N, C-alpha and C positions, 0 to 999 in steps of 0.2 A: 508283656503287659502294662501298662503305664500305671499305672505309683496311685492314683485318681482312677482305671477300671477298677484295678486291684481292688483298692476301700470299695467299690464298689456293687464287688463279686464277695466281697465280704456284708456287706450292712446287705445284700438278697438273699445268700445263704444266714443269716441270723433273722431277718422276720423269712424265715422258714422257718428254722428253727424253733425262734418262739410259736408258729401257728400251730407245732406242730409237739407241742412241748406235753402236748399232753394225750396227747394221743400212746396206743399199744402200741406194738409189732410181733406177730407171729415171729416163729423161727423162720417158713419159708415165706419171709415175707423179708426178714432179714439177709438171708442170708441170697435172695436176685438182689434188692437194695447195695447187701460189698463185697457181693460175687464171689463167698468165703463160702466151703462148702464146712455141715453141723460142726464134724470134728475140731476145723479150724477154729469156728467160734469159740469152742467148749473149754481145746488147749490156752486158746488165749483168753477164755476169760481166769480161767484159771493163774495164770503166772499174772494177770488182774493191769495185762495189757489189753483192753475189751471190755466196755460194761457189762456190766455183772447185770442179769437179769431178773424182769421182779414175781412176785409170785401173781399169780392170779387164782390159781383155784387149790388144791392139795396133784393132783397136777397134769397144772397148768400152766409155766411160763408163760413172760411175752420181757420187751425190750418198749420204752422210755426214749420214742421217739424225737428228742429231739438228743440225749447222749450216743446213737447210735450217727445221727446229722452232725455233730463235734466230730468225736470219729475221721467221719468222713471226711469231715473240714485239715484238721489234723495228718493225715494219711496226706493227703493232695500236699501242703502245704512243705510238709516231711518231703516230701517225689521230690519236689520242685526245691532244696536245701531252701527252706529258710524256717524250718525251728533249730 
């Protein structure tokens, strides 16, 4: 990937993040987007390596989509040696 196409990809991801900034996903959607299991998500939350959920009600939580987008982008960059 060239530097210019890499910048374009980052801008595209940034645009997606802005659109999803005020969106909230429940656990099944987060699991599908990240390919992580429930237990792995909560383990990484407790380790501070995954975004913390927000309370939606007395027995419901969700994740801010822009934070999940950022986490996914960080994983991509780390896997390609850019972290």
